[in-house]
C-alpha positions in Angstrom: 92.9 91.6 85.4 95.5 88.2 83.2 96.2 85.9 86.1 100.2 85.3 86.5 101.8 82.3 87.9 103.5 81.5 91.3 105.4 79.1 92.9 105.3 78.6 96.8 107.6 76.6 98.3 107.3 75.1 101.4 110.3 76.1 104.6 109.6 73.8 106.8 112.0 71.4 106.2 114.7 73.6 104.8 114.6 75.7 108.7 114.8 72.6 110.4 117.6 70.8 108.2 119.9 74.5 107.2 123.2 72.1 108.3 122.2 68.9 106.3 123.3 68.6 102.7 119.9 68.2 101.0 116.1 69.1 102.6 113.3 67.9 100.8 110.3 70.5 99.7 106.4 70.9 98.9 106.1 73.0 96.0 103.1 74.6 94.5 102.0 76.0 91.9 99.5 79.3 91.9 97.5 81.3 89.7 97.1 85.1 91.2 96.0 88.2 89.7 99.5 89.7 92.2 102.4 88.7 94.1 100.9 90.4 97.0 97.5 87.9 96.2 99.7 84.4 95.6 101.5 85.6 99.3 97.7 86.4 101.3 96.1 83.5 99.5 99.1 80.7 100.7 99.1 82.2 104.3 95.3 82.1 104.4 95.7 78.3 103.7 99.0 77.8 105.6 99.2 80.0 108.4 101.5 78.1 110.8 104.1 77.5 107.7 107.0 79.6 106.7 107.0 79.8 102.6 108.5 81.7 100.1 106.3 82.4 96.7 108.4 83.7 93.8 107.2 84.5 90.3 107.2 81.4 88.0 108.8 83.4 85.1 111.7 84.6 87.4 111.9 80.7 88.5 112.1 80.0 84.7 114.8 82.4 83.8 117.0 81.4 86.3 117.2 77.4 85.8 120.4 76.0 85.5 120.9 73.2 83.0 123.8 70.8 83.1 126.3 70.9 80.5 126.5 68.1 78.4 
């Protein structure tokens, strides 16, 4: 099977600063066969940290560009 690209986004700062105008985050690029495998991989590395894992393709399709 072909590997797909996923983004894993650390939600720790987001959760602790939800009432702030900005938060800092860490994003990791993950290569995996499926979303479930990517989630499992991130969970095995960081079992005590909240992460969201999304397909990079989905992320790329929803980028908002600045209008010049």
